[in-house]
C-alpha positions as CSV (number, residue, x, y, z in Angstrom):
1,M,115.4,80.1,53.3
2,S,116.0,82.6,56.0
3,F,118.8,84.7,57.6
4,A,118.8,86.9,60.6
5,A,120.5,90.0,61.8
6,T,122.2,89.0,65.1
7,G,124.1,90.6,67.9
8,F,121.2,92.6,69.4
9,G,120.2,90.3,72.1
10,A,116.6,90.9,73.2
11,E,116.7,94.1,71.2
12,S,117.1,92.3,67.9
13,V,115.6,92.8,64.4
14,E,114.9,89.5,62.7
15,V,115.4,89.4,58.9
16,R,113.9,86.6,56.8
17,K,113.9,85.8,53.1
18,D,111.2,83.7,51.5
19,E,111.4,81.4,48.5
20,A,110.2,84.3,46.2
21,G,113.0,86.5,47.4
22,V,110.8,88.8,49.5
23,V,112.7,90.0,52.6
24,T,110.8,90.7,55.8
25,L,112.2,92.7,58.7
26,R,110.6,92.2,62.1
27,N,111.1,93.6,65.6
28,T,108.7,93.4,68.5
29,V,106.5,96.1,67.1
30,V,106.2,95.9,63.4
31,S,107.0,93.7,60.4
32,V,107.9,95.2,57.0
33,S,108.3,93.2,53.8
34,V,110.4,94.4,50.8
35,D,110.5,92.9,47.3
36,P,113.8,93.5,45.5
37,K,112.1,92.2,42.3
38,Q,109.8,95.3,42.4
39,G,112.6,97.8,42.8
40,G,112.7,97.5,46.6
41,A,109.0,98.3,47.0
42,V,107.5,97.7,50.5
43,T,104.7,95.2,50.0
44,A,103.4,94.7,53.5
45,M,103.4,96.5,56.8
46,R,101.9,95.2,60.1
47,Y,101.6,96.6,63.6
48,L,102.2,93.5,65.7
49,P,100.7,94.5,69.1
50,A,97.4,95.6,67.4
51,I,94.2,94.4,68.9
52,S,93.0,91.2,67.4
53,F,90.4,88.5,68.1
54,P,89.3,85.4,66.2
55,L,86.7,87.2,64.2
56,I,89.3,89.5,62.4
57,E,92.4,87.4,62.6
58,D,91.9,86.6,58.9
59,K,90.4,89.9,58.0
60,G,93.3,92.3,58.2
61,A,93.9,92.6,62.0
62,G,97.1,94.6,62.4
63,V,97.6,95.3,58.7
64,A,98.8,98.8,58.1
65,G,99.4,98.3,54.4
66,S,99.2,95.7,51.7
67,G,100.2,96.3,48.1
68,R,103.2,98.2,46.8
69,F,104.4,101.3,48.6
70,F,107.0,104.0,48.3
71,T,108.3,102.8,44.9
72,G,110.8,105.0,43.1
73,L,109.5,107.0,40.1
74,V,111.8,108.6,37.5
75,L,110.8,110.9,34.6
76,V,113.2,111.4,31.7
77,D,112.3,113.1,28.4
78,A,108.7,113.4,29.5
79,K,108.4,109.6,30.1
80,A,107.7,108.3,33.6
81,T,109.1,105.0,34.7
82,S,108.0,103.1,37.8
83,L,110.8,101.2,39.4
84,S,108.4,98.6,40.5
85,T,109.2,96.9,37.2
86,R,112.9,96.9,37.9
87,A,114.6,94.1,39.8
88,G,117.4,95.1,42.1
89,K,120.3,93.5,43.9
90,I,119.8,93.3,47.7
91,E,122.3,93.6,50.5
92,V,121.7,93.1,54.3
93,A,123.6,94.8,57.0
94,E,123.3,95.2,60.8
95,G,124.5,97.4,63.6
96,N,123.4,99.9,66.2
97,N,120.3,97.9,67.1
98,A,119.0,98.1,63.6
99,A,118.7,96.1,60.4
100,R,119.4,97.6,57.1
101,L,118.5,96.6,53.6
102,A,120.1,98.1,50.4
103,I,118.7,97.5,47.0
104,S,120.7,98.7,44.0
105,V,118.8,99.2,40.7
106,D,120.5,99.8,37.4
107,L,118.8,102.6,35.3
108,S,121.3,102.9,32.5
109,D,118.7,102.1,29.9
110,L,116.9,105.3,30.9
111,V,120.1,107.4,31.2
112,P,123.6,106.0,30.6
113,G,125.2,105.6,34.0
114,L,122.1,106.3,36.1
115,S,121.5,104.1,39.1
116,L,119.5,104.1,42.3
117,R,120.6,102.9,45.7
118,R,117.6,102.4,48.0
119,E,118.3,101.9,51.7
120,L,115.7,100.9,54.3
121,S,116.5,100.7,58.0
122,L,114.4,99.4,60.9
123,G,115.4,100.0,64.6
124,A,114.8,97.4,67.3
125,D,112.2,99.5,69.0
126,E,110.9,101.5,66.0
127,S,107.3,101.4,64.9
128,G,108.1,102.3,61.4
129,F,111.3,102.6,59.3
130,R,113.4,105.1,57.3
131,L,114.1,105.2,53.6
132,K,117.0,106.8,51.8
133,E,117.0,106.9,48.0
134,T,120.1,108.1,46.1
135,Y,120.1,108.6,42.4
136,T,123.6,108.8,41.0
137,N,124.6,110.0,37.5
138,G,127.6,107.9,36.6
139,G,127.5,109.0,33.0
140,A,129.8,111.4,31.2
141,A,127.2,114.2,30.8
142,A,124.7,116.1,32.9
143,V,121.1,114.9,32.8
144,K,117.7,116.5,33.4
145,L,115.2,114.3,35.2
146,R,112.4,114.3,37.8
147,V,112.2,111.9,40.7
148,G,109.4,110.8,42.9
149,S,107.5,107.9,44.4
150,E,104.2,106.0,44.0
151,S,102.2,103.8,46.3
152,Y,99.3,101.4,45.8
153,Q,97.1,100.2,48.7
154,Q,95.7,97.1,47.1
155,P,92.0,96.1,47.5
156,E,91.3,93.6,50.2
157,P,88.0,91.7,50.6
158,W,87.9,92.6,54.3
159,R,88.6,96.3,53.9
160,K,85.3,98.1,54.4
161,T,86.7,101.6,54.7
162,L,89.9,103.5,54.4
163,R,90.8,107.1,55.5
164,T,93.6,109.1,53.8
165,W,95.2,112.4,54.2
166,A,97.7,113.8,51.6
167,G,99.5,117.1,51.2
168,D,102.4,119.1,52.4
169,A,103.3,121.2,55.4
170,G,100.9,123.9,54.4
171,R,97.7,122.1,53.2
172,H,96.3,118.7,52.8
173,Y,93.3,116.8,51.3
174,W,91.2,114.4,53.4
175,Q,89.4,111.6,51.5
176,F,87.9,108.3,52.5
177,T,86.4,105.3,50.8
178,P,84.0,104.0,49.9
179,Y,82.5,107.5,49.9
180,H,85.1,108.9,47.6
181,A,85.6,105.8,45.5
182,G,86.3,106.8,41.9
183,R,87.8,110.2,42.8
184,E,91.1,111.4,41.4
185,K,92.9,114.6,42.5
186,S,96.1,116.3,41.4
187,W,97.7,119.4,42.7
188,T,101.1,121.3,43.0
189,T,102.3,121.5,46.6
190,N,103.6,124.7,48.2
191,S,106.2,122.9,50.2
192,S,108.6,120.0,49.6
193,S,107.7,118.5,53.0
194,L,105.1,115.9,51.9
195,F,103.0,113.3,53.6
196,W,100.5,110.6,52.9
197,R,98.5,109.1,55.8
198,A,96.3,106.1,55.5
199,V,94.3,104.5,58.3
200,G,92.1,101.4,58.1
201,Q,88.9,100.3,59.8
202,Y,90.7,98.9,62.8
203,A,92.6,102.2,63.4
204,V,95.9,100.6,62.2
205,G,97.7,102.6,59.6
206,F,100.8,104.3,58.4
207,G,102.2,107.8,57.8
208,Y,104.7,108.4,55.0
209,Y,106.7,111.7,55.6
210,V,109.2,112.7,52.9
211,K,111.5,115.6,52.2
212,A,111.4,116.0,48.4
213,P,113.9,118.0,46.3
214,E,113.4,121.8,46.6
215,T,111.2,122.2,43.5
216,P,107.5,122.5,42.9
217,V,106.1,119.0,43.5
218,E,103.2,117.5,41.7
219,M,101.1,115.3,44.0
220,S,98.1,113.1,43.2
221,T,95.7,110.6,44.8
222,S,93.2,108.3,43.4
223,F,90.7,105.8,44.7
224,P,89.7,103.2,42.1
225,K,86.1,102.2,42.3
226,E,86.6,98.6,43.3
227,T,85.5,96.3,46.0
228,G,88.1,96.3,48.8
229,N,88.7,100.0,48.8
230,P,92.1,100.4,47.1
231,A,94.0,103.7,47.0
232,E,96.9,105.3,45.1
233,M,99.3,108.1,45.8
234,R,102.1,109.6,43.7
235,W,104.4,112.5,43.9
236,L,106.9,113.8,41.3
237,S,109.5,116.6,41.8
238,G,110.1,119.4,39.4
239,E,113.0,119.1,36.9
240,I,116.4,118.6,38.4
241,E,119.7,119.0,36.5
242,L,122.1,116.3,37.8
243,P,125.8,116.8,36.7
244,A,128.0,113.9,35.8
245,G,129.3,112.1,38.9
246,K,126.7,113.8,41.2
247,S,123.8,112.4,43.2
248,V,120.4,113.5,44.4
249,T,119.0,112.0,47.6
250,V,115.4,111.7,48.9
251,E,115.0,110.8,52.5
252,S,111.7,109.7,54.1
253,A,110.4,108.2,57.3
254,V,107.4,105.9,57.9
255,L,105.3,105.6,61.0
256,I,103.2,102.5,61.6
257,D,100.7,102.9,64.4
258,E,97.4,101.9,66.0
259,G,94.7,104.2,67.5
260,G,95.1,107.3,65.4
261,R,91.9,109.1,64.4
262,G,93.8,111.1,61.7
263,D,96.9,113.0,60.8
264,E,96.2,116.4,59.3
265,S,99.7,117.9,59.2
266,Y,103.4,117.2,58.7
267,P,104.9,116.4,62.1
268,A,107.0,119.1,63.7
269,S,109.6,116.4,64.8
270,D,110.4,112.9,63.8
271,R,106.9,111.2,63.5
272,V,105.7,112.4,66.9
273,I,102.1,113.5,66.2
274,V,99.8,115.3,68.5
275,R,96.0,115.7,68.2
276,G,93.3,117.4,70.3
277,D,89.6,116.8,70.7
278,L,87.0,119.1,72.2
279,R,83.3,119.6,72.2
280,R,82.2,121.9,69.5
281,A,80.3,124.4,71.7
282,G,79.6,125.2,75.3
283,H,78.8,127.9,77.9
284,V,80.9,130.3,80.0
285,G,81.7,128.8,83.4
286,E,80.6,125.2,82.5
287,P,83.4,122.6,82.4
288,M,83.9,121.0,79.0
289,I,85.4,117.7,78.1
290,G,88.6,117.6,76.0
291,F,91.3,115.2,75.1
292,G,94.9,115.3,74.0
293,S,96.5,112.4,72.2
294,V,100.0,111.5,71.1
295,V,102.0,108.8,69.3
296,S,105.7,108.3,68.9
297,P,107.6,105.9,66.6
298,V,109.7,104.7,69.6
299,S,108.9,104.0,73.2
300,R,109.8,107.0,75.4
301,K,108.8,109.0,78.4
302,V,107.1,112.4,77.6
303,K,105.2,115.1,79.3
304,M,101.9,116.3,77.8
305,V,100.9,119.8,78.7
306,L,97.3,121.0,78.0
307,S,96.4,124.7,78.0
308,Q,93.4,126.8,77.1
309,R,93.1,130.0,75.2
310,H,90.3,132.3,74.3
311,R,89.6,134.5,71.2
312,D,87.2,137.3,71.7
313,W,85.1,138.4,68.7
314,K,86.6,141.9,68.8
315,T,89.9,141.8,70.6
316,G,91.3,138.7,69.2
317,F,93.5,136.0,70.8
318,E,94.7,136.1,74.4
319,K,98.5,136.5,74.3
320,E,99.2,133.8,76.8
321,A,97.6,130.4,77.1
322,E,96.5,129.1,80.5
323,K,97.9,125.8,81.5
324,I,95.2,123.5,82.9
325,A,96.7,120.1,83.2
326,E,99.9,118.1,82.6
327,Y,100.5,114.3,82.4
328,D,103.6,112.2,82.5
329,L,103.2,109.5,79.8
330,D,105.1,106.3,79.1
331,L,104.6,105.9,75.4
332,H,104.8,102.6,73.6
333,A,106.1,102.6,70.1
334,G,103.3,103.2,67.6
335,K,100.5,103.1,70.1
336,W,98.4,106.3,70.6
337,Q,97.7,107.4,74.1
338,F,95.1,110.0,75.2
339,C,94.5,112.1,78.3
340,K,91.3,113.7,79.4
341,V,91.0,117.3,80.5
342,E,88.2,119.5,81.7
343,P,88.7,123.1,80.6
344,T,86.3,125.8,81.8
345,P,85.7,128.6,79.3
346,G,85.9,132.0,81.0
347,K,84.4,134.2,78.3
348,K,82.2,134.3,75.3
349,G,83.8,133.7,71.9
350,I,86.1,131.1,70.4
351,F,87.8,128.6,72.7
352,Y,90.9,126.6,72.0
353,L,92.5,123.6,73.7
354,E,96.3,123.5,73.0
355,I,98.5,120.5,73.5
356,E,102.3,120.4,73.8
357,V,104.4,117.2,74.2
358,L,107.9,117.5,75.7
359,D,110.7,115.0,76.1
360,E,112.4,114.2,79.4
361,A,114.8,117.2,78.9
362,G,111.9,119.6,78.4
363,K,112.4,119.9,74.7
364,R,109.3,120.3,72.6
365,L,108.6,117.2,70.4
366,A,105.3,118.2,69.0
367,S,102.3,120.5,69.5
368,G,98.8,120.8,68.3
369,T,95.3,122.2,69.0
370,A,91.8,120.7,69.2
371,P,89.1,121.9,66.8
372,R,87.9,125.3,68.0
373,S,84.8,125.4,70.3
374,L,82.1,128.1,70.2
375,I,81.2,129.5,73.6
376,D,77.7,131.1,74.1
377,G,77.2,131.6,70.4
378,Q,73.5,132.5,70.6
379,D,74.1,135.6,68.5
380,A,76.6,134.0,66.1
381,T,75.9,134.0,62.4
382,G,77.3,132.3,59.3
383,E,79.4,129.2,60.0
384,F,79.4,129.8,63.8
385,G,75.7,130.3,63.7
386,G,75.3,126.8,62.2
387,V,77.6,125.4,64.9
388,W,75.4,126.8,67.6
389,K,72.2,125.8,66.0
390,R,73.4,122.2,65.8
391,W,74.7,122.3,69.4
392,S,71.4,123.6,70.8
393,R,68.9,121.5,69.0
394,K,66.5,119.2,70.9
395,L,64.4,116.3,70.0
396,P,60.7,116.9,69.2
397,E,58.9,116.3,72.5
398,V,55.5,114.7,73.3
399,T,54.2,114.8,76.9
400,A,51.0,113.1,78.0
401,N,49.6,113.3,81.6
402,G,46.5,112.1,83.5
403,S,44.4,109.0,83.2
404,W,45.3,106.5,80.5
405,E,42.1,107.5,78.7
406,E,43.4,111.1,78.7
407,I,46.9,109.9,77.6
408,G,45.2,107.9,74.7
409,R,43.3,111.0,73.6
410,H,46.5,113.1,73.6
411,L,48.6,110.6,71.7
412,A,45.8,110.1,69.2
413,S,45.7,113.8,68.6
414,T,49.4,113.7,67.5
415,G,48.3,111.9,64.4
416,K,50.7,109.0,65.0
417,F,48.4,106.5,66.7
418,P,48.6,103.0,65.1
419,R,45.7,102.7,62.6
420,P,43.2,99.8,62.8
421,R,42.9,97.1,60.2
422,K,39.6,96.2,58.6
423,P,36.8,95.6,61.1
424,S,36.6,92.0,62.4
425,P,34.7,90.2,65.2
426,R,38.0,89.5,66.8
427,G,38.3,93.1,67.8
428,A,35.9,92.6,70.7
429,E,37.9,89.6,71.8
430,D,41.2,91.5,71.7
431,L,39.8,94.4,73.6
432,K,38.5,92.1,76.3
433,F,41.9,90.4,76.5
434,Y,43.6,93.8,76.9
435,E,41.1,94.9,79.6
436,E,42.1,91.8,81.6
437,C,45.8,91.6,80.9
438,F,46.9,95.1,79.8
439,P,44.3,97.4,81.3
440,Y,46.3,100.6,80.8
441,Y,46.5,99.9,77.1
442,A,42.7,99.1,76.9
443,K,42.0,102.5,78.5
444,M,44.3,104.2,76.0
445,L,42.2,102.7,73.2
446,Q,39.0,104.0,74.9
447,G,40.5,107.5,75.0
448,A,41.9,107.4,71.5
449,A,38.9,106.0,69.6
450,P,36.7,109.1,69.6
451,I,39.7,111.2,68.3
452,L,40.3,108.7,65.5
453,K,36.5,108.4,64.8
454,T,36.5,104.7,65.3
455,T,35.7,102.2,68.1
456,P,38.0,100.8,70.7
457,E,37.3,97.3,69.2
458,N,38.7,98.4,65.9
459,L,41.7,100.0,67.5
460,A,42.4,96.8,69.3
461,L,43.1,95.3,65.9
462,A,45.7,98.0,65.2
463,E,49.3,96.8,65.4
464,A,52.3,99.1,65.8
465,P,55.3,98.0,63.7
466,D,57.3,95.2,65.3
467,S,59.7,96.8,67.7
468,Q,63.2,96.8,66.3
469,A,66.2,99.0,66.7
470,G,66.4,99.7,63.0
471,S,70.1,100.4,62.9
472,A,73.2,99.4,64.8
473,C,73.7,101.0,68.3
474,M,75.1,99.9,71.6
475,G,73.9,100.1,75.2
476,V,76.3,99.4,78.0
477,L,75.9,99.1,81.8
478,L,78.0,101.5,83.8
479,D,78.0,101.6,87.6
480,G,79.7,103.6,90.3
481,P,79.0,106.5,92.8
482,D,75.9,107.6,90.9
483,G,74.4,104.1,90.8
484,P,73.7,102.0,87.7
485,I,73.7,103.8,84.4
486,N,72.4,102.6,81.0
487,A,74.5,104.4,78.4
488,Y,73.3,104.2,74.9
489,S,74.8,105.2,71.5
490,K,72.4,105.2,68.6
491,E,74.1,104.5,65.2
492,R,72.9,104.7,61.7
493,S,74.6,104.3,58.3
494,G,74.3,108.0,57.7
495,S,74.1,111.2,59.7
496,S,70.3,111.7,59.5
497,V,68.4,112.3,62.8
498,R,65.0,112.0,61.2
499,G,62.3,110.2,63.1
500,M,63.7,110.6,66.6
501,G,61.8,112.1,69.4
502,Y,61.1,112.3,73.2
503,L,58.1,111.0,75.0
504,K,57.1,111.6,78.6
505,I,54.0,109.8,80.1
506,V,52.9,110.7,83.6
507,P,49.8,108.5,84.3
508,D,47.5,108.5,87.4
509,E,48.1,104.7,87.8
510,G,51.2,102.7,86.9
511,Y,54.7,104.1,86.7
512,P,55.6,107.5,85.1
513,L,58.1,107.0,82.3
514,H,60.1,108.9,79.6
515,M,62.0,107.7,76.6
516,Y,63.9,108.4,73.5
517,T,61.7,107.3,70.6
518,L,62.3,106.1,67.1
519,G,59.7,106.2,64.3
520,G,56.7,106.7,66.6
521,W,55.9,107.2,70.3
522,W,55.1,103.5,70.7
523,F,58.7,102.4,70.4
524,G,61.8,103.7,72.2
525,Y,64.2,103.3,75.1
526,G,64.2,105.1,78.4
527,V,63.6,104.9,82.2
528,N,60.6,104.8,84.5
529,S,60.1,106.3,88.0
530,E,61.3,103.1,89.6
531,G,64.6,103.1,87.8
532,L,64.0,100.4,85.3
533,C,65.8,101.5,82.1
534,T,66.3,100.1,78.6
535,S,68.4,100.6,75.6
536,G,68.7,98.5,72.4
537,A,70.5,97.6,69.2
538,T,69.8,95.8,66.0
539,I,70.5,92.1,66.3
540,N,73.0,90.3,64.0
541,C,72.2,86.6,64.3
542,D,72.4,83.6,62.0
543,D,69.9,82.9,59.3
544,A,68.5,79.9,61.1
545,T,67.5,82.1,64.0
546,D,66.0,84.7,61.8
547,K,63.8,82.1,60.1
548,A,62.9,80.3,63.3
549,G,61.9,83.6,65.0
550,Q,59.8,84.7,62.0
551,R,58.2,81.3,61.8
552,K,57.3,81.1,65.5
553,T,55.9,84.6,65.5
554,A,53.8,84.1,62.4
555,E,52.4,80.8,63.8
556,W,51.6,82.5,67.1
557,G,49.5,85.2,65.3
558,A,47.9,82.7,63.0
559,A,46.6,80.7,66.0
560,G,44.8,83.9,67.2
561,K,47.3,84.5,70.0
562,R,48.4,88.0,71.0
563,V,51.7,89.7,71.9
564,A,52.3,92.5,74.4
565,P,50.9,95.7,72.9
566,I,53.3,98.7,72.4
567,G,55.7,96.6,74.4
568,T,58.4,99.0,75.4
569,V,55.8,101.6,76.7
570,M,53.8,99.0,78.6
571,M,56.9,97.4,80.0
572,L,58.1,100.7,81.6
573,A,54.6,101.5,82.7
574,T,54.1,98.2,84.6
575,C,57.5,96.8,85.6
576,K,59.7,98.2,88.4
577,D,62.8,96.1,87.9
578,V,64.6,93.6,85.7
579,E,62.8,90.5,87.2
580,E,59.4,92.0,86.4
581,A,60.6,93.1,83.0
582,I,61.7,89.5,82.1
583,A,58.3,88.2,83.4
584,F,56.6,90.7,81.1
585,I,58.8,89.6,78.1
586,E,58.2,85.9,78.7
587,N,54.4,86.3,79.4
588,P,53.0,82.9,78.1
589,E,49.7,84.6,77.2
590,A,51.2,87.6,75.3
591,P,55.0,87.5,74.9
592,F,57.0,90.6,74.0
593,S,57.6,90.8,70.2
594,F,60.8,92.5,69.5
595,T,63.6,92.1,67.0
596,G,66.9,93.3,68.3
597,N,69.1,93.3,71.4
598,M,67.8,95.1,74.5
599,L,69.7,96.0,77.6
600,L,67.7,96.1,80.8
601,V,69.1,97.7,84.0
602,D,67.4,98.4,87.4
603,R,68.1,100.5,90.5
604,Q,69.6,97.5,92.4
605,G,72.2,97.0,89.7
606,N,70.6,94.0,88.1
607,A,70.9,93.7,84.4
608,A,70.0,91.4,81.5
609,V,70.1,91.5,77.7
610,L,67.2,90.3,75.7
611,E,68.3,88.9,72.3
612,S,65.1,88.5,70.2
613,V,63.6,87.7,66.8
614,G,59.9,88.3,67.2
615,I,58.8,86.2,70.1
616,L,61.8,83.9,70.0
617,H,64.0,85.0,72.9
618,N,67.4,84.5,74.4
619,I,68.0,86.2,77.7
620,R,71.5,86.8,79.2
621,R,71.9,87.7,82.8
622,Y,74.7,90.0,84.1
623,D,77.0,88.1,86.5
624,G,78.7,91.2,87.9
625,K,81.9,90.7,85.9
626,G,83.3,92.7,83.0
627,V,81.6,94.8,80.4
628,F,77.9,94.0,79.9
629,S,76.3,95.4,76.8
630,G,73.6,95.0,74.2
631,T,75.2,95.5,70.9
632,N,75.3,94.2,67.3
633,Y,76.0,90.5,67.8
634,S,74.2,87.6,69.5
635,H,75.3,84.7,71.8
636,A,74.5,81.1,70.9
637,R,72.0,79.3,73.1
638,P,72.6,75.6,74.0
639,D,70.3,74.6,71.2
640,G,72.5,76.5,68.7
641,L,70.1,79.3,67.9
642,F,71.3,82.9,68.3
643,A,74.7,82.2,66.8
644,P,76.3,85.4,65.6
645,G,75.3,86.4,62.0
646,S,77.2,87.2,58.8
647,N,77.6,90.9,59.4
648,W,81.0,90.6,60.8
649,G,81.7,94.3,60.5
650,W,79.0,95.1,63.0
651,H,80.1,92.3,65.2
652,A,83.8,93.4,65.2
653,N,82.7,97.0,65.9
654,G,80.8,95.8,69.0
655,L,83.8,93.8,70.2
656,F,86.2,96.8,69.8
657,R,83.8,99.1,71.7
658,E,83.4,96.6,74.5
659,K,87.2,96.4,74.9
660,F,87.5,100.1,74.8
661,V,84.9,100.6,77.5
662,G,86.4,97.8,79.5
663,D,89.8,99.4,79.5
664,I,88.3,102.7,80.8
665,M,86.3,100.8,83.5
666,D,89.5,99.1,84.6
667,S,91.3,102.4,84.8
668,L,88.5,103.7,87.0
669,N,88.5,100.6,89.2
670,G,85.0,99.8,88.0
671,Q,83.6,103.0,89.5
672,V,82.1,104.9,86.6
673,S,80.3,108.1,87.5
674,L,77.7,110.0,85.5
675,K,80.3,112.5,84.8
676,D,82.5,109.7,83.4
677,A,79.6,108.4,81.3
678,F,79.4,111.7,79.4
679,W,83.1,111.7,78.4
680,I,83.0,108.0,77.6
681,M,80.1,108.6,75.2
682,E,82.0,111.5,73.6
683,T,85.3,109.6,72.9
684,H,86.5,109.2,69.4
685,F,89.7,107.3,70.2
686,L,90.1,104.2,68.2
687,P,89.6,101.4,67.9
688,G,86.3,101.4,69.8
689,G,85.5,105.0,70.6
690,M,81.8,105.4,71.4
691,C,81.2,108.5,69.3
692,Q,81.6,107.3,65.7
693,H,81.6,108.9,62.3
694,G,81.0,106.3,59.7
695,F,84.4,105.9,58.1
696,E,86.2,105.2,61.3
697,N,84.9,101.7,62.1
698,P,84.4,98.4,60.3
699,A,80.6,98.8,60.5
700,G,80.6,102.2,58.7
701,L,78.3,103.7,61.3
702,V,77.5,107.2,62.5
703,S,76.4,108.1,66.0
704,T,73.2,110.1,65.6
705,C,72.0,110.1,69.2
706,S,73.4,109.4,72.7
707,C,71.0,108.6,75.5
708,I,72.1,108.2,79.1
709,A,69.6,106.8,81.6
710,V,70.4,107.2,85.3
711,S,68.5,104.5,87.3
712,R,68.9,106.1,90.7
713,T,67.3,109.4,89.7
714,S,65.2,108.3,86.6
715,E,66.9,111.1,84.6
716,L,67.5,110.9,80.9
717,F,70.2,112.9,79.1
718,I,69.7,112.8,75.3
719,T,71.5,114.4,72.3
720,N,69.8,115.0,69.0
721,G,72.9,114.1,67.1
722,P,76.4,113.0,67.9
723,P,77.4,114.1,71.4
724,C,80.6,115.8,70.2
725,T,78.4,118.4,68.3
726,V,75.1,118.4,70.1
727,H,74.4,119.1,73.8
728,Y,72.9,116.7,76.3
729,E,69.4,117.8,77.1
730,R,68.4,116.8,80.7
731,Y,65.0,115.3,81.1
732,R,63.3,114.6,84.5
733,L,60.2,112.9,85.8
734,P,58.0,114.7,88.4
735,E,59.1,114.1,92.0
């Protein structure tokens, strides 16, 4: 059974009723379902233009809410009653490019003559809706009661994370699951302007903004500790005396949107929200990277004005902000847009980026600021001292120069040289093989052996751990006026930066190289003097491939065959381009053993991705089209191996990031400079921002390092932490 609001032409709102009596309102932007049997509760909210692809079509793509939302709550004589248990009578109306539902609920069993009329309206171009709830005392005597609302975001098997903000115009509480699962919090608000914001793993969410009665309001949130990350929110006004024949009305508005990183305040105007983003520290005279972003519930043309302002330690704020950029934006209902800006701090102290959004008539719709940034805080103490300490930190560094024997001695002296297994006659055979096929490595063993008080033959038996990325990560090829760039974001499941380092090797034969390292100097990603550069990610392939790769690698070793020693180091020391690197990887006498995805880029713009489990390889070549990356999913070979694996959250995260980077590349006409690479790696905008913070993506990952390799100059730029809070250290090889 269905019925539709008509008369709006192309600007219509469709209204349908299913067999269970649930009514769904749908325009071109959102769909909203209402159940009159649950007191008019909203049971589903979707953002229809949301990014989707087959992997997540059945895993909540576009879902802003599922459960039971914004249900009336009445307290009489200290007893609270949820109206979700009360069936109501529904009416449908139309007009002025909107559809309206009205649900009437009889509450006379609570108070003689008490009733609720709940009205919901959805405009033809509105990404959200409005609620009006009117409680009427139709009895013969005044009544004292409290009114409010409750919401329940139900658990979903696909929901891996949920971010929420709740509070009033003066303060709020930010919580996210699964980290805060099991937590409950209650407080009394200082204002009657309340909000609850919930954003899911695909950056689709909703904001509920309500003007409660002018009384102290009790507000609470809870996060049941269940699979699927549910959440609950409730507010309840103070006591209201409602005379006979009188009414009390609560009005609220809901925004449904995609791309928001958060909402930490009550909007200054009707659901137009502004956010800013800025590096956490910097230097006087050096341009910074900042962003302003905005969303509106309806499509409209606006102007975004970005300004900068300083605060000196002693003299305080500058009175006037300095305008640095303005943009004319054509906003689409519910879709966040962002603009990049490059402010330049002019003095030491605290630096602010301010954002203002104006309508076509010049009226301010909303304003906001980015998190403050510390400028030249070398002498700062306390909180700011901590900010500067994080911003300034560098990776532990190891540098080895000279002959390969000298390099071996130096690396052995670090105490992190792979240790030999038990002595065996095979050691002499291995050493001879290395002398013939990997002479640089054999010489390293000759130099390291005396330091480790053993023989080169015994060291030849030593095996570094199988090279693998260890966590998620993404490397992406960028190209433009500065030549090919291999931009890499290192992700972990937490914020730890333990085990990361920097290695530079400048040998007297072979190619100088330097690299970001993980877990030991023998494994990492970087660039050599010829411009061959690498980055890598954990592979997420099917079980059949995992088993086949492990079996093939084990059988290879059991047959007495060898793999390339300290492969990533030897590859950069001996290969000048992608073709030579692939020949190194596929060496029939000693293939490269690696478990992960590795992106290879050279100075000529050639690129390839190695997908590998041990010595089982799948090599993809760049065809010059679109985004080319090594990230957390594999691509099936003709024989069926290397099909994507079961970790769909990692896979989805890679697809979102590829789309995000692809959109930026398109906006730059494919010409991405080194300067562009820095701001791309610092972006938080969702879904798909490159700098990630765990609860913002379906993989639950945190960016703990960013490494940018410039093929043309062989430079490396590395952060020891997320690039929004830690500076890029520039590393160079000798001329």
